[in-house]
C-alpha positions in Angstrom: 33.9 -21.0 -26.2 33.1 -21.9 -30.2 31.8 -24.9 -30.7 32.2 -26.6 -34.2 30.5 -29.2 -36.1 31.4 -31.2 -39.3 28.7 -32.8 -41.3 29.1 -34.2 -45.1 31.5 -37.1 -44.9 31.1 -40.5 -46.2 32.0 -43.0 -48.6 32.9 -42.0 -52.6 34.5 -43.6 -55.1 37.5 -42.0 -56.6 36.5 -39.4 -58.7 33.8 -38.6 -57.3 33.1 -35.2 -54.9 31.6 -34.3 -51.4 31.0 -31.0 -49.5 31.7 -30.6 -45.9 30.5 -28.3 -43.8 30.8 -27.1 -40.5 28.7 -24.9 -38.4 30.0 -22.5 -35.5 28.2 -21.8 -32.4 29.1 -18.2 -32.6 29.2 -15.3 -35.5 32.0 -16.2 -37.8 32.2 -12.6 -38.2 34.7 -13.0 -35.1 36.6 -15.8 -35.8 40.0 -14.5 -38.0 40.8 -17.9 -39.7 38.9 -21.0 -40.4 40.4 -24.1 -41.6 40.1 -28.0 -42.5 42.4 -30.3 -41.4 42.3 -34.0 -42.3 44.3 -37.1 -40.2 44.9 -40.3 -42.1 45.4 -43.7 -40.1 48.8 -43.9 -38.8 49.5 -40.5 -39.8 49.6 -36.9 -38.5 46.8 -34.1 -38.6 47.4 -31.5 -41.6 46.1 -28.7 -42.8 44.2 -28.9 -46.0 42.8 -25.5 -46.0 42.2 -21.5 -44.8 40.3 -19.1 -45.5 40.5 -15.5 -43.4 38.0 -13.1 -42.5 38.8 -11.1 -45.6 38.1 -14.1 -48.0 41.6 -15.0 -48.6 42.4 -19.2 -49.0 45.1 -21.2 -48.9 45.7 -24.9 -49.7 47.6 -27.7 -49.1 49.8 -28.5 -52.2 48.2 -32.5 -52.4 44.9 -30.4 -52.5 45.1 -27.6 -54.8 43.1 -27.5 -57.6 40.6 -29.9 -56.4 39.3 -28.6 -53.2 37.8 -25.5 -52.7 37.5 -23.9 -48.7 34.6 -20.7 -48.6 32.6 -19.2 -45.9 28.9 -18.4 -45.3 28.9 -15.7 -42.9 25.2 -15.4 -42.9 25.0 -18.6 -41.9 28.0 -19.4 -39.9 29.4 -22.5 -41.7 32.5 -22.9 -43.4 32.4 -25.2 -46.3 35.1 -27.2 -48.1 33.8 -28.6 -51.8 36.3 -31.9 -52.4 36.0 -32.7 -56.2 38.2 -35.2 -57.8 38.4 -37.3 -55.0 41.8 -40.1 -54.4 41.9 -42.9 -52.0 45.2 -41.0 -50.6 41.9 -38.2 -49.8 40.8 -40.8 -47.1 41.1 -39.3 -43.3 38.9 -37.9 -40.6 38.9 -34.0 -42.0 38.2 -31.4 -38.7 37.0 -27.8 -38.9 39.0 -25.6 -36.9 38.8 -22.0 -36.0 41.4 -19.8 -34.5 39.9 -16.7 -32.4 41.8 -14.8 -29.7 44.9 -17.1 -30.3 42.9 -20.3 -29.1 42.6 -22.8 -31.6 39.0 -25.0 -31.7 38.4 -28.1 -33.2 35.1 -29.7 -34.5 34.3 -33.5 -33.4 35.8 -34.9 -37.2 33.7 -36.4 -39.9 35.0 -39.5 -41.9 35.8 -39.3 -45.4 36.6 -42.6 -46.8 37.4 -42.8 -50.9 37.5 -46.6 -52.5 39.7 -47.3 -56.0 
């Protein structure tokens, strides 16, 4: 079992920044891929950014150049630095871990960007 706890969401004006954190209950050395997803009202959940155990990253097109995903293995934590936020970034953001072919989810954290 892997428990994930997100934090760092909130209300920010357009153009502002937020940093989300995801703390895992186990060593993330054993987790092959960690990701951030988001789900806006009335829309499907979508992947935002992914980081592998080797540090390779991948981003959804709408956030490229604005968001940065990183992992601190010593702290068992993954981060999502979000800059130049836009109202369309408003969503519940979920941390996800892929381990032994099973996907785990956090409870989500709300990000609201006002125009």
